[in-house]
N, C-alpha and C positions, 0 to 999 in steps of 0.2 A: 752538760755536754755541748761543746761549741757547735753551732749550726752555720750554714753558709748561704749567702744570697744566691738566688736561682740563676742570675745572668752572669755576674762577674765572679762568682765563687769566693766572695769576700767573707771572712769569719766574723761572727758576732756571738757574744756570750749569752747564756741562759740564766734565769734567776737562781738556779741551783748551783751554778758555777762559783768557785772561790772568788771572793771579793778582792780581786787583784787588778785594779784599774790600769796601772802602768803596763802590765803584761798584756791585757786585752787591747789597749791602744797600740802597743808595739806590734801585735799580731796583725791588726787592721792596717797600720801604716805600712808594714812590710808587704802585705798583700797588694795594697794600692800602688806601692812604689814602682813595681815593674809594669804597671798598666797605664801609667801617665806618660806624657812626652818628657823624656829625660833631657837634661841640658848639660852640655860639656863645651869646653873651649875648643878642643880639637878631637880628631878621631883617636889619637893616642890616649888622650885623657878618658875618652869613652871606653876604649878597650881595656884600659887599666882598671877602671871601676867596675865594668860589666864583664866579669871573667867567664861567666856561663850564660850567655844570652839565649833566649828562647824565641822561636818564630813569632813574629808579630810585634816585637818590641820596636818602639820608635824613639829616636833621639835627635835633638837639635844640636848642630855643631856651629858654634859662633864663627869659627874659621873652617870652611869657606862660606858659612851662612846658608846651610842646607839641612833639610830633614833627611834622615836615613832610617831605614827599617831593616830588621833582621829576617832573612828569608828562611832561616833554619840551617843555612850553610855559610852565609856571608852577609855583611852589612852592605846595603845598596843605597846610594843617594837618590832621593826622589826628585825627578824633574831636572836632574843635572847630569852631565856627561861623566860616565865612569870609564876608566881604562880597562881593557882586558886584552889578553894575548890569545888569539884564536889558535886552535890546534889544526894543523894541516896534515891530513892523512890521505892514504890511497888504498884501493881495494886489495892490492897485492903487496907492494913495498912502499912504505911511507917516504915522501920527499923530506928533504932537510933544507932549511932556509939558508944555511951557511952565512955568508956575509951580506945576504939580502936583508930585507926588513919585512916583518909581519906584525901589523898593529890593528887594534880595534878599539872601539868605544861604544857605549850604549847608555841610554837614558830610559828610566821607567817612570811612567805617569799612570797612576792607578794600576791597572793590570795590563797596560800596553807598553811593550818594549820597542824602542827605536834603536837600531844599531847600524854601524858602518864598519867595514873591514877592508884593509888594503894590504896586498901582498906584492912586494917588489922583488924580483929575482936578481941575484947578484952573480958574480963570476964564479963563486964556489957553491952556489945552490945546486942541489941534486934533485931530480924530479920523480924518483921512484917509478912505480909501474901500476897501472890500473886506474880506475876512475877516482877522481878527487872528491874529498869532503872537507868542509871547514866546520869548526864548532861554533855554536851559538853561545851568547853570554849567559842566558838562562834557559831552562827547559820551556818548551812551548806548552800551552794548553791544547785543547782540542782544536785542530786546524780545519776540520771539515773537508780535508783533502783538496782545498782550493787555493790555499795561500801560496804566493810566489814572491820572491825577492828579485830585484833587478840589479844589473851590474854591467861592467865593461871590462874587456880583457884585451891584451896586446900580445901577439906572438910574432915570429918572423914573417908570418903570412898576412899580418895586418891587424887592425883594430876592429873589434866586433862587440855587439851587445850580447850579454849572456843572461840567462834566467836561472834562478836557483829555487830549489824546493826542499822543505824540511824532510828529513829521512823517515819520519813516521807521522801518522795522523794525530798523535797525541803524545806528549812527553818527549818530543824530539829534542836532542841536544846537538845535532849536526844537520847540515844541509848539503845537497849535491849541486854541482854546477853543470849547466846545459848550454850548448851553443853549437855553432857551425863547425864541425870537425873535418869537413871536406872542402876542398877548393872548387869542386865541380858541382856540389849539391847544396841547396838551401835548407835541406833537412837538418834538424838539430839532434844531437846525441849527447850523452854524458861526457863531459870534458875530463880528460886525465892526462897521462904522460904523453899522449900523442899530440897534444897541443890544440891549436885553433887553426881552422882553414887548412888542415893537413900539414901544418908546420909546427914542430915541437917548440915548447917554451925554451927560452935561453936567457942569457944575461941581458937585462933591460926589459924583459917581459914583465907584465903585471896583471893583476885582476883586482878590481874594486867592486864591492857589493854593498848595497844599502837595503834595509828592509824594516818592516814593522810587523809585529805579531802579538798575540795575547799570550801572556805567561801562564804557567800552570797555577 
């Protein structure tokens, strides 16, 4: 009966097993294959060869020269900027970017994710209703309730600094935006369709957010 190593769960035969050396070597080689650093020319070559990746797989891509690992949901380049499109939502009615732009990118180093998001409103952007949220590229680990992201926003009332917070203390996939929503008070509140400094967002308005957090 085949046994398995205690750490890597690699198979090895027993004296009573059938003397089939090619089969035993094949079983061992296939078990090792998915645990090594795989090597491919491009991401397309990797995806074509690894049709059912599992979390923890690591692959080197000759172009663009990066290591990537599989999170269980997607391949992520290690230490390199990856593009993502943040989802922009609101508590009551979601906004729609229209002919504006919404872009994001992120880089993962170990279990640390660095990200940046930019939302630029256009002439056909609609602003929904209620407090805004934007999505993170990867779910957070335990934040301890202390983590904050920083940014800047522009509305018809002017340009101001904003602060953002993950929407949960663990496993957060979105964050909320906070800033000065009144022209007469320095107090901050959650930013939404009401805009900044008491003036609604409009064509030409933007918000840019940068942050760092531990991934799940």
